[in-house]
C-alpha positions in Angstrom: 112.3 101.3 81.9 109.6 103.5 83.5 106.8 101.5 81.7 108.6 98.1 82.9 108.9 99.6 86.4 105.2 100.6 86.5 104.2 97.1 85.2 106.5 95.3 87.5 104.9 97.4 90.7 101.4 96.6 89.5 102.5 92.7 89.6 104.2 93.5 92.6 101.0 94.9 94.2 99.3 91.6 93.4 102.3 89.4 94.7 102.0 91.7 97.9 98.4 91.0 98.1 99.1 87.4 97.8 101.9 87.7 100.5 99.9 89.8 102.9 97.0 87.5 102.6 99.0 84.5 103.5 100.9 86.6 106.4 97.6 87.9 107.8 95.9 84.1 107.5 98.8 82.6 109.3 99.2 84.8 111.9 95.7 85.7 112.8 94.0 82.3 112.1 96.7 79.7 112.7 98.8 81.7 115.3 102.1 80.9 113.1 105.2 83.1 114.3 105.4 86.4 112.5 108.8 85.4 110.9 107.7 82.0 109.7 104.6 83.6 108.4 106.0 86.4 106.4 108.6 83.9 104.8 105.8 81.6 103.7 103.7 84.8 102.4 106.9 86.0 100.6 107.4 82.5 98.5 104.0 82.7 97.4 104.0 86.3 96.5 107.2 85.5 94.7 105.3 82.6 92.6 102.6 84.9 91.6 105.4 87.8 90.8 107.2 85.1 88.5 104.4 84.2 86.4 103.2 87.6 85.7 106.4 89.4 85.3 107.5 86.5 82.6 104.4 86.9 80.6 103.4 90.6 81.0 106.0 93.0 82.3 109.1 91.4 80.5 107.3 89.2 77.8 110.2 86.9 77.9 110.8 84.3 75.5 113.2 82.7 77.8 112.9 79.2 78.7 111.5 78.8 82.4 114.4 76.7 83.2 116.6 79.7 83.0 114.5 82.7 83.8 112.9 80.9 86.7 116.4 79.9 88.3 117.3 83.7 87.8 114.1 85.2 89.1 114.0 82.8 92.4 117.9 83.9 92.8 117.1 87.5 92.9 113.8 86.7 95.0 116.2 84.7 97.3 118.1 87.7 98.1 114.9 89.6 98.5 113.8 87.0 100.7 116.8 87.2 103.1 116.4 91.0 102.9 112.7 90.6 103.8 113.4 88.4 107.1 116.4 90.8 107.9 114.2 93.9 107.7 111.2 92.2 109.5 113.4 91.2 112.2 114.8 94.7 112.6 111.4 96.4 112.4 109.3 93.9 114.2 111.5 92.3 117.0 114.3 95.0 117.4 112.1 98.2 116.8 109.0 96.6 118.1 106.8 97.9 115.2 103.2 96.1 114.3 104.1 93.5 112.2 101.9 95.0 109.3 103.7 98.2 109.7 106.9 96.6 109.5 105.8 94.5 106.4 104.9 97.6 104.4 108.3 99.5 105.3 109.9 96.1 104.3 108.2 95.6 101.0 109.1 99.4 99.9 112.8 98.6 100.5 112.8 95.4 98.8 110.9 96.5 95.8 113.8 98.0 94.1 116.3 95.5 94.7 113.8 93.0 92.9 113.0 95.4 89.8 116.8 95.9 89.1 117.7 92.3 89.4 115.1 91.2 87.4 115.3 93.9 84.7 119.1 93.4 84.2 119.8 90.0 85.1 116.8 87.5 85.1 115.5 89.1 81.8 118.6 90.3 80.3 117.5 93.8 79.7 120.9 95.3 80.1 121.8 93.6 76.8 118.1 94.5 75.3 117.1 90.9 75.2 113.7 89.8 76.7 
């Protein structure tokens, strides 16, 4: 499980890079609202994460129609958590949006790994 978590984290770093790149571009260049920008960035990051986790982290043989639905259900919960935590940290606690995003990312990481490990890719039952 540790190896999968490390792979998941590496993939997550790439997804996070995609997320933050979109977030910064939308906020700094296009003056998009922070909450809208982070939501769009999270969707881009989730797409990157799905593709890399499917192939590399979990080496899944599941049909995309099954794995992708489950992955994005888990990501959907993570998406909601991302928005809630960003609201708390940036709007309520008035932290800089990038600091708020770093804290939020760390908090959502564990939910995403466990949901995908035990449900999306059926690791609880030993399936890939």
